[in-house]
N, C-alpha and C positions, 0 to 999 in steps of 0.2 A: 490525425486519424490515418492519414496515408502511411505514416511510418509503421503503425501497427499492422495495417493491411499488407504492406510490402514485406514485412518480416515474418508473416504467418502467425502473428501473435493473437489475432482474433479468430477463434475457432467456433465452428458450429457443430451441433450434434445434441447429445443429452448428457449434461454434466451435473455432478453434485459439487456444489461450492463449499468452501471451508465453513460457511455459515450453516450448512446442512440443507439449504434450499437447492432446488433443482432449476436448471436453466438450459435454454437452447444455445446460449452463447457463453463463451469463456475467454477471458483475457489471459493468455499465457505470456506475461510480460518478459519471462526469461528468454523467449525467442528474440525479442528486441535486443536483449543483453548480449546476444551472439555478435552483434555489430556495435562495437564500442563507439564508433562515430555517431550512430543513431542515439545511443545513451547520452553522449555528450550534447547532442542537439536537444534532446528531450529535457535534460537538466537545464540547459540555457533557457529554454522556453518556460520551464517551471519557475526558475529563479526570477525571470523577468516578470512573470505574473504575480509572484510574491511581493515584488517591490522591494523597498528598503527594509530587509529583515534584519533585526538585531538579535544575534544568537552567538553563543560561545561554542556550541557543540551541535552536531547532527546525530540523531539517534534513529535507527531503522529497525523495524521488526524483521527477524529472519523468517523465512528465506526471501520472500518476495521483495522486500524493500532494500536488500543489501546493495545491489548494483547501483540503483538510482540514488540511494542514500549516500553511498560513498562518492559518487560523481558530484552530487550537489555539494557535499562537504568540500571536495577538492576545489570546485569552482569558487566557493565562498571563502576558501582558505581557513576552514574551521576543522576542529577535531571531529573524528568520526568514531562512533561506537555502535554496537548493535545488541539487541536483545534476542535471545533464542529460547526455544521451547524446552521446558523442563517439566515433565509430567503434564504435557499439553497446556502449560501456562508459560507466558513469557517471563524471562528473568535475565538480569545482567549476570554474566559470567566472565571468565578470562581476566579477572581483576579490574574490570571496568568499574569506575566510580563516578557518580554524579555528585558534585559538591553542593552544599546548600547555597541557594541563590544563583546557581549556574543556569544560564538561559539556553534552553534546548529546543531546537526545531526537530519535530518528528517527521520523517519522510517514509511514505508507504507507496507501493505500486498500485494496488487496486483496493477499493473498499466497496463492500455491498451493504453490510450492516455496520461496519466499522469496529468490530470486536478487537482485532489485533492492534489497530491504531489506538483504541482506547486503553488497552492494556499497556502500551508503550507510554502513553500520556500519564497513566497511573504510576508507572515505575518512576518517572521523573518527579511526580508530586510526592511519592513516598520517600524519596531521597532528599526532599526539601529543595529540589531544583525548581526552576520556573519554566514550565512548558509554554513557549511563546506562540507557536503555530503548528499546524499540521499541513503538510504539502503532499498531495497524491497525484500520481499520473492519471488514474482513471477513477472517477466516482460513478459507480453504477447503483447508487442507493436510491435514486429517484427522489432525492431531497429528504430521505428518511433518516440518514445518519446525522447525528447531532453531537457536537462536542462543546466543551466549556472554553475552548480556545478557537481562534479563527482557523478555518479550513479552506485551503486553496487547492483546486484541482485543475490540471491541465486540460482534461477532457471529461465531459459529463455524458455518459451514455445510459440510456434507460432500456434495459431488456427485461421482459417479464421474468419473474422468479416464482417458483411454486413450492408449496409444502409437498412432501413426499406423497401424502394421501390425497392431494388435490391436483394431480397432473392432468393436463389436457390429453384427450384421446390420442392425438398424433405422437405424443412422447411416450405413452405407455408401452408401445411395442419396440422402442429403441433402448437397448441396454445402456444404463447410466454408467459413466466413468468419472473417476475422480483424478483429474490430471495433476493435482498438487498445486500448492500455493507458494 
């Protein structure tokens, strides 16, 4: 948590999350990515928490998972690929291929509902690869994100989220911003 605070990655205000929900807190993990020593440390901690992970490849959803995914792959000595948005859906591009039976670790920065992480898992499954686990820096789902593979998070933070039409009074007067994921 201290790494996130020190880097300015934990923001407060009125935010619209990628999920469409509103929140008073936002994790801008890209701020941590400005200091590669911190990314190295976060990856070390995440890998330690994963334990003995058996994978061939690390896949990260762009944009948020790119830096941490690449560092996890580097430390594990594994191939790194990423999925990116095409018409607001994740897809493999740049001639990335997942082979049938290939064991893939999916790495993401933050999950709230887990939509992008699930899209990445589905990409692996459609390619007949084997998604073995999901690793995330911050799980802010309050235990509500559920996956068919084991999910390991470095940090679990629970901040209230709100539907647009169910905002608390104190947030209604603050303009909502969408910092980007």
